[in-house]
C-alpha positions in Angstrom: -17.1 -11.7 -23.2 -15.8 -8.1 -24.0 -13.9 -7.8 -20.9 -13.2 -11.1 -19.1 -11.7 -10.9 -15.5 -8.7 -13.0 -16.0 -6.5 -13.1 -19.5 -4.3 -16.1 -20.2 -1.3 -15.1 -22.6 1.1 -17.7 -23.7 4.6 -16.0 -24.6 2.6 -12.8 -26.1 5.4 -11.7 -27.7 7.6 -14.5 -29.0 7.6 -13.8 -32.5 7.0 -9.9 -32.3 9.6 -7.4 -32.6 10.7 -5.2 -29.8 8.7 -2.2 -30.5 5.1 -4.4 -31.2 6.1 -6.7 -28.0 6.5 -3.7 -25.6 3.0 -1.9 -27.5 1.3 -5.9 -26.4 3.0 -5.5 -23.1 1.5 -2.2 -22.3 -1.7 -3.3 -23.5 -1.5 -6.1 -21.0 -0.7 -3.7 -18.4 -3.0 -1.2 -19.1 -6.0 -3.9 -18.7 -4.8 -4.5 -15.2 -4.7 -0.7 -14.2 -7.8 0.3 -15.9 -10.4 -2.2 -16.0 -8.9 -4.7 -12.6 -8.3 -7.6 -15.2 -6.0 -10.6 -14.1 -3.3 -11.6 -16.6 -1.7 -14.6 -16.6 1.3 -14.5 -18.8 3.5 -17.7 -19.7 7.1 -16.3 -21.2 10.9 -16.6 -21.3 11.7 -13.5 -21.6 12.9 -11.5 -18.6 12.1 -8.5 -20.1 8.2 -9.4 -20.9 8.4 -10.3 -17.3 9.2 -7.0 -15.7 5.9 -6.0 -16.6 4.1 -8.0 -14.0 3.3 -7.4 -10.5 4.5 -11.1 -9.7 6.9 -13.6 -11.3 6.4 -17.2 -10.4 9.3 -19.5 -11.2 8.4 -22.9 -12.1 10.5 -26.0 -12.8 8.7 -29.4 -13.4 5.6 -28.4 -13.4 6.2 -27.1 -9.5 6.6 -23.4 -8.1 10.5 -23.1 -7.1 10.3 -19.7 -6.4 8.8 -16.0 -6.7 9.5 -12.5 -6.9 7.0 -9.1 -6.7 7.6 -6.2 -8.3 10.4 -7.7 -10.8 12.5 -6.2 -13.2 14.0 -7.4 -16.1 17.9 -7.7 -14.2 16.1 -9.4 -10.7 14.2 -11.8 -13.1 17.2 -12.7 -15.4 19.7 -13.0 -11.5 16.6 -15.5 -10.1 16.8 -17.6 -13.3 20.4 -17.9 -13.4 20.4 -18.9 -9.7 17.5 -21.9 -10.3 19.7 -22.9 -13.3 22.8 -23.5 -11.1 20.3 -25.2 -8.5 18.9 -27.3 -11.1 22.2 -28.2 -12.4 23.8 -28.8 -8.6 20.3 -30.9 -8.2 19.0 -28.6 -5.8 15.7 -27.4 -7.2 
């Protein structure tokens, strides 16, 4: 399989410096644009998440929110709100 339809990436920038991480994220983003591939990426990094078309937020194995056309700031704000909800017991 030289060009799979779906690519799974688990923390693809986790151990990389910022420059290398940006290169990997750009490569993944270009795979979507140029080849129509779907990337399913797990990350805790709001900047990495901002490369996505859609961010899905999970808590205890359940989808609790999502965000389309995210920015790093929007992802971070949503994470803060979800953390507060979890502390309040409303998630």
